[in-house]
C-alpha positions in Angstrom: -0.2 -0.1 -0.5 2.8 2.3 1.1 4.7 1.7 -1.9 1.8 1.6 -4.2 1.0 5.6 -2.7 4.6 6.4 -3.0 4.6 5.7 -6.5 1.6 7.4 -7.6 2.4 10.7 -5.7 5.8 10.7 -7.9 3.8 10.4 -11.1 1.6 13.2 -9.8 4.6 15.3 -9.1 6.4 14.5 -12.3 3.2 14.8 -14.1 2.2 18.4 -12.8 5.7 19.5 -13.3 6.1 18.4 -16.8 2.5 20.1 -17.6 3.9 23.2 -16.4 4.8 25.2 -19.5 7.4 27.1 -17.2 9.3 23.6 -17.0 9.4 23.0 -20.5 11.0 26.5 -21.1 13.7 26.6 -18.3 14.5 23.0 -19.0 15.1 23.6 -22.5 16.9 26.7 -22.3 19.3 25.0 -19.6 19.8 21.3 -21.8 20.4 24.1 -24.9 23.3 25.9 -22.8 24.2 22.6 -21.7 24.8 21.5 -25.1 26.3 24.7 -26.2 28.5 24.4 -23.4 29.6 21.3 -24.2 30.0 21.7 -28.2 32.3 24.7 -27.6 34.3 22.8 -24.8 35.0 20.0 -26.6 36.0 22.2 -29.8 38.2 24.6 -27.6 39.5 21.1 -26.1 40.7 19.6 -29.3 41.8 22.8 -30.8 44.5 23.5 -27.6 45.2 19.9 -27.6 46.6 20.1 -31.4 48.0 23.5 -31.1 50.2 22.3 -27.9 51.2 18.8 -29.1 52.0 20.9 -32.7 54.1 23.6 -30.4 56.1 20.7 -28.8 57.0 18.8 -31.6 58.1 22.2 -33.1 60.2 23.1 -30.2 61.8 19.3 -30.0 62.6 19.5 -33.7 64.2 22.9 -33.3 66.8 22.0 -30.4 67.6 18.9 -32.1 68.2 20.9 -35.7 70.1 23.9 -33.7 73.9 24.3 -34.8 77.0 22.9 -33.3 77.7 24.6 -30.0 79.0 24.0 -26.7 76.6 22.1 -25.0 76.5 24.2 -21.7 75.7 27.0 -24.0 73.0 24.9 -25.6 71.8 24.2 -21.9 71.5 28.5 -21.5 69.9 28.3 -25.2 67.7 26.1 -23.8 64.0 24.3 -25.1 60.3 25.0 -24.4 58.0 22.2 -23.0 54.1 22.5 -23.3 51.4 21.4 -21.0 49.2 18.8 -22.5 45.6 19.7 -22.3 43.7 17.2 -20.3 40.5 15.2 -21.4 38.2 16.9 -19.2 39.0 20.6 -19.8 36.0 20.7 -21.7 33.6 19.8 -18.8 35.5 22.5 -16.3 38.4 24.5 -17.9 39.2 25.7 -13.9 42.3 28.2 -13.9 43.7 26.9 -17.4 42.6 30.1 -19.3 44.4 32.0 -16.7 47.5 30.1 -16.0 50.6 29.5 -18.4 51.0 26.3 -21.3 54.5 26.6 -21.6 57.9 27.2 -19.7 61.3 27.3 -21.1 64.2 25.0 -19.6 67.3 26.6 -19.1 70.2 26.2 -17.2 70.5 28.2 -13.9 66.9 29.2 -13.9 63.2 27.9 -13.3 61.0 30.1 -15.4 57.5 30.6 -14.6 54.9 28.9 -17.1 53.6 31.8 -19.7 51.4 31.8 -22.4 47.9 31.7 -20.8 45.1 31.9 -22.9 43.3 35.0 -20.9 45.9 37.4 -21.8 45.1 37.1 -25.6 41.7 37.6 -24.4 39.8 40.9 -24.5 38.1 41.9 -21.3 34.6 41.3 -23.1 35.9 37.4 -23.5 37.1 37.5 -20.2 33.3 38.0 -18.6 30.7 35.0 -18.5 32.6 32.1 -19.9 30.6 29.7 -21.1 31.4 25.7 -19.7 29.5 23.0 -19.0 31.0 23.6 -15.1 29.1 26.9 -15.2 25.7 25.8 -16.6 25.9 23.2 -13.9 27.2 25.0 -11.0 25.0 28.1 -11.2 21.9 27.4 -13.7 21.1 24.1 -12.8 20.2 25.1 -9.0 18.1 27.7 -10.2 16.1 24.8 -12.4 15.9 22.9 -9.1 14.5 26.3 -7.2 12.1 26.8 -10.1 11.0 23.3 -10.3 10.7 23.0 -6.3 9.7 26.4 -4.8 6.1 25.2 -4.9 6.4 21.8 -3.9 4.4 21.8 -0.6 2.9 25.5 -1.0 1.0 24.9 -4.1 -0.6 21.8 -2.6 -1.7 24.1 0.5 -2.7 27.0 -1.6 -4.7 24.6 -3.5 -6.4 22.7 -0.6 -4.9 19.5 -2.0 -3.1 19.2 0.6 -5.7 19.0 3.3 -7.5 16.5 1.2 -4.3 13.9 1.3 -4.1 14.0 4.6 -7.3 13.5 5.2 -7.1 10.1 3.0 -4.6 8.9 5.1 -1.7 9.5 3.2 1.2 9.9 5.9 3.7 12.9 5.5 6.7 10.6 5.0 5.0 8.9 1.7 4.3 12.4 0.8 7.8 13.7 1.2 9.3 10.6 -0.8 6.9 11.0 -3.6 7.8 15.0 -4.0 11.5 14.0 -4.1 11.4 11.6 -6.6 9.0 13.3 -9.0 11.4 16.2 -8.5 14.2 14.0 -9.1 12.9 12.1 -12.1 12.1 15.6 -13.7 15.6 16.9 -13.2 17.0 13.5 -14.3 15.3 13.6 -17.6 17.4 16.9 -18.0 20.7 16.2 -17.0 21.1 12.3 -17.4 21.2 12.4 -21.4 23.8 15.6 -21.0 25.9 13.3 -18.2 26.2 10.4 -20.8 27.0 12.9 -23.3 29.9 14.2 -21.2 31.2 10.6 -19.7 30.8 9.4 -23.7 33.2 12.2 -24.6 35.8 12.0 -21.9 36.1 8.1 -22.7 36.2 8.5 -26.3 39.0 11.3 -25.6 41.1 9.1 -23.7 43.8 11.4 -22.8 45.3 11.1 -19.7 43.8 12.3 -16.2 42.4 8.8 -16.0 39.1 10.4 -17.9 36.4 7.6 -17.4 37.2 7.3 -13.3 37.4 10.9 -13.2 34.3 11.7 -15.3 32.4 9.3 -12.9 33.3 11.0 -10.1 32.3 14.4 -11.7 29.1 13.2 -12.0 28.6 11.5 -8.5 30.1 15.0 -6.8 27.3 17.1 -9.0 24.6 14.8 -8.3 25.3 15.3 -4.4 25.4 19.0 -5.1 22.2 18.9 -7.0 20.2 16.9 -4.2 21.7 19.9 -1.6 19.4 22.0 -3.8 16.5 19.6 -4.1 16.3 19.0 -0.7 16.8 22.9 0.7 13.7 23.7 -2.0 11.6 21.0 -0.5 12.4 21.9 3.1 12.0 25.8 2.5 8.8 25.1 1.0 7.5 23.1 3.7 8.5 25.9 5.6 7.1 29.0 4.2 3.6 30.2 4.2 3.4 30.9 0.5 5.1 30.2 -2.9 6.3 33.9 -3.3 7.8 33.5 0.2 9.8 30.3 -0.7 10.9 31.5 -4.3 12.3 34.7 -2.5 14.0 32.7 0.2 15.6 30.1 -2.3 16.6 32.8 -4.6 18.1 34.8 -2.0 19.9 32.0 -0.9 21.4 31.0 -4.4 22.7 34.7 -4.8 24.3 34.8 -1.4 26.0 31.2 -2.4 26.8 31.1 -6.0 27.5 35.1 -6.3 28.7 36.6 -3.4 30.3 33.9 -1.4 32.9 32.6 -4.1 34.3 36.4 -4.4 34.4 36.8 -0.9 36.0 33.5 -0.2 38.8 34.7 -2.2 39.4 37.9 -0.8 39.0 36.9 2.7 41.5 33.8 1.9 44.0 36.3 0.6 44.0 38.9 3.4 44.5 36.2 5.8 46.9 34.1 4.1 48.9 36.4 1.7 51.2 34.3 -0.7 54.0 36.7 -3.1 53.9 36.8 -6.6 56.1 34.9 -8.7 58.1 37.5 -9.6 59.0 38.4 -6.2 60.0 34.6 -5.5 62.4 34.8 -8.7 63.7 37.8 -7.2 64.4 35.9 -3.4 65.9 32.9 -5.8 68.2 35.3 -7.4 69.4 36.9 -4.3 70.2 33.8 -2.8 72.0 32.4 -6.1 74.2 35.2 -5.5 74.7 35.6 -1.6 73.6 31.9 -0.4 70.3 30.9 1.5 68.9 32.6 4.5 70.9 31.2 7.3 73.4 29.5 5.6 76.8 29.8 4.2 77.6 32.0 1.1 77.4 30.7 -2.1 81.1 30.4 -3.1 81.6 28.5 0.3 78.3 25.9 -0.6 79.2 25.4 -4.1 83.0 24.3 -2.6 81.6 21.8 -0.2 79.2 20.5 -2.6 82.2 20.0 -5.0 84.3 18.1 -2.2 81.5 15.8 -1.7 80.9 14.8 -5.2 85.1 14.6 -5.8 84.5 11.8 -2.3 81.6 10.3 -4.6 83.7 9.8 -7.4 86.9 8.5 -5.3 88.9 12.1 -6.3 89.1 13.7 -2.9 92.3 15.6 -2.4 93.4 14.6 -6.1 92.2 17.4 -7.7 95.5 18.0 -9.6 95.5 15.0 -10.6 92.3 14.8 -12.4 91.2 15.5 -16.4 90.3 19.0 -16.8 87.4 18.1 -18.4 86.0 15.8 -15.7 87.1 18.5 -13.1 85.2 21.1 -15.2 82.1 18.9 -15.5 82.2 18.2 -11.8 82.3 21.8 -10.9 79.1 22.5 -13.3 77.1 19.7 -11.5 78.2 21.4 -8.3 77.0 24.9 -9.4 73.7 23.1 -10.6 73.1 21.3 -7.5 73.4 24.5 -5.3 70.9 26.5 -7.9 68.8 23.4 -7.4 68.9 23.7 -3.6 67.9 27.5 -3.9 65.2 26.9 -6.2 63.7 24.1 -3.7 64.1 26.3 -0.9 62.2 29.2 -2.0 59.5 27.1 -4.1 59.1 24.6 -1.3 58.2 28.3 0.9 55.9 29.4 -1.7 54.5 25.9 -2.2 53.6 25.8 1.9 52.1 29.7 1.4 49.8 28.6 -1.4 48.7 25.2 0.5 48.0 27.6 3.5 45.9 30.0 1.5 43.7 27.3 -0.1 43.2 25.6 3.1 41.8 28.7 4.6 39.8 29.0 1.1 38.3 25.6 1.4 36.9 25.9 5.1 35.7 29.2 4.3 34.2 27.5 1.4 31.8 24.9 3.4 29.7 27.8 4.3 28.6 27.4 0.6 28.0 24.3 -0.9 28.9 26.2 -4.6 32.2 27.2 -3.3 32.9 23.8 -2.5 31.6 22.4 -5.7 33.7 24.9 -7.7 37.0 23.5 -6.1 36.2 19.6 -6.3 35.0 20.0 -10.0 38.4 21.6 -11.2 40.4 19.1 -8.9 38.3 16.1 -10.7 38.7 17.5 -14.2 42.6 18.1 -13.0 42.1 22.0 -14.1 43.0 23.3 -10.9 46.1 24.9 -8.9 47.5 21.7 -7.7 47.5 19.7 -11.3 49.0 22.9 -12.5 51.9 22.9 -9.9 52.2 19.2 -10.5 53.1 20.0 -14.2 55.5 22.9 -13.1 57.2 20.6 -10.8 57.4 17.4 -13.3 59.0 20.2 -16.1 61.2 21.5 -13.6 62.5 17.6 -13.0 63.0 17.4 -16.7 64.9 21.0 -16.7 67.5 19.2 -14.1 67.4 15.9 -16.1 68.2 18.2 -19.2 71.0 19.8 -17.8 72.6 17.5 -16.1 72.7 15.0 -19.6 74.5 18.3 -21.5 77.2 19.0 -18.5 77.8 15.1 -18.3 78.4 15.4 -22.2 81.4 17.7 -21.5 82.6 15.6 -18.8 82.9 12.5 -21.2 84.0 14.6 -24.6 85.3 17.8 -24.0 89.0 16.9 -23.5 91.4 19.8 -21.9 89.5 22.9 -23.4 86.1 22.5 -22.1 84.7 25.7 -23.5 86.0 24.9 -27.1 84.2 21.9 -27.5 81.6 21.7 -30.1 78.6 19.0 -29.8 76.5 18.4 -32.8 72.8 16.9 -34.0 73.8 13.2 -32.7 74.0 15.2 -29.1 71.0 16.8 -29.2 68.8 14.2 -30.7 69.9 12.2 -27.2 68.6 14.7 -25.0 65.6 13.1 -22.9 62.2 13.7 -24.3 59.5 15.1 -22.2 56.9 13.0 -21.0 54.1 14.3 -18.8 52.3 11.9 -16.5 49.3 13.0 -15.0 48.4 12.0 -11.2 45.9 9.9 -10.8 42.3 10.2 -9.3 43.1 9.7 -5.9 46.3 12.4 -5.8 43.2 14.9 -7.2 41.0 14.0 -4.5 44.1 13.9 -1.4 43.5 17.7 -1.5 39.7 17.9 -1.5 38.7 16.5 2.0 37.8 19.6 3.1 35.3 20.5 -0.2 34.2 16.8 -0.5 33.4 16.5 3.1 31.6 19.8 3.4 29.6 18.7 0.1 28.2 15.3 2.0 27.4 17.5 5.4 25.7 20.1 3.6 23.6 16.9 1.7 22.9 15.3 4.9 22.1 18.6 6.6 19.8 19.7 3.8 18.0 16.1 3.6 17.5 15.9 7.5 16.1 19.4 7.1 13.6 18.5 4.0 12.6 15.3 5.9 11.6 17.2 9.2 10.2 20.1 7.4 8.0 17.7 5.5 7.1 15.4 8.5 5.8 18.6 10.2 4.3 20.6 7.3 1.0 22.5 7.7 -2.1 21.6 5.8 -3.5 24.7 6.4 
C-alpha cells in the first residue's frame, strides 16, 4: 500500500511539473546551454590539444636541428615544453585559461609558465565564460529552485494537501513521492547530458584517467544537486506561500553562488597572503648570488658540494691529478646542485604559503556548497591550481635531467679545453624527451577532503531539514 501510494504521488508530481509550461521553457533553455557549452568546450579542448602538440613537436625539432655549439651554451639556449590539454578540460576549464601552458627550460633558472590564453583575450571575452561546469554550478540550481519552490506551498494553496492528509497518506510517503517526482524531472534534463559528457571523456582518452574522473564528477554533481533539491523542498514546506519560498531560495542562491565565491577568495588572500612569482624569482636570484638565508655563502656552499662530489667519485684531495674536462664538469654539476637547492628552498616555501591559503579558502568555502563544488569540480577535471603545480614540478624535474645530460656530455667528450668543445646534432638527439604523466584520481582527491566533506555534510543537513520540514508541514 505504501509503495503504491509512493509511486502514485511521484507520478502525480512528475506530471504536474512536466505539464507546467515554465518547466518546458526552463528545462529546454538549460539543456540548450549545456549542449552549447559542451560543444564549445569540446571544440576548444581539441584545438588547444592540437596546438600544444604541434608546438611541442616544433620545439623538439628546433632543439635537435640547432647548430653545433658547446653543450653548456646549448643548456643556456634551452628549449620549451608545453602542458598537454587534459581530457576533461571541456567540462571544467578551471584555472587553465589564466595560467601559463609553456615553460622555457634553461640552465640556472626555473622559469614561470607563460602563454595563458586569458592574456590574449579581450576584456569582454573574460566575462561570463561559458562552460559545462558554469551551467551545472549556477543554472541547474536555479532550475531546481524553479521546480521545487512550490512543491508544498502550491498543495496548501490549492487545498489538495488537506485532502491528501484526510485520505490517510502519511507525510513521509508524501515527502518521498515529491522527492522522486522532482528528481525524475531533473534527471530527464541532466542524465542525457551526463551520458554525453562521460562518453566524450572516454572517447577522448587523453590522460587524467578520464572515465573514473568523469564518473567522480558526475557523482559529485549529483550530491550537489541533491543539496538544492532538499533545500527547495524544506523551504517550501516551511514557507507560508509560494512567493515567500521563491524569494528565500533565490536569495540563498544569490548569496551562495554570486557573493560567497568572491568573498572567500578575498578573505583567504587577506588572511594568508602569497607572494607573486616575480617576488619568488627575486628571492631566488638573491640567494643564488649571496647564499640561502641562514646558510653558508654561495662560494663556500658550492665548494662544499664540489668536495662531496669528488669524494663520491674517489677523487677527494686529488683534484690536480684529474682530467681538466672531468673537473670542469664536476664543478658545473656542483653549481647546478647548488642552484637546485636554492630553487627548491624558495619554491617549497612558496608552495607552503599557497597550500595554507587554499586551506583557508576551503574551510571558508564550507559555508556555501557552490564554493566547495567549484573547487572539487576543477580538481576532478584536473584543471585546478594543484594540477598546474604538478605539471610545473614535472617540467622542473625534466629541466634538471636535461641540463645534467648536457653537462655530462662535456665531462665525457670535451677534453682539456672545455669551452672550445662543440657538440652536434647527435648530441641534441640524445636529449631526454619530455613525457608528462598526469596524477591519478586518488592524488586529486587527497587535497579535496574539506570540500568533499563539506558537500556531503550539506547533503546530510539539507536532507534532514527537508525530511523534518515535510513531516511537520502545515496542511492549512
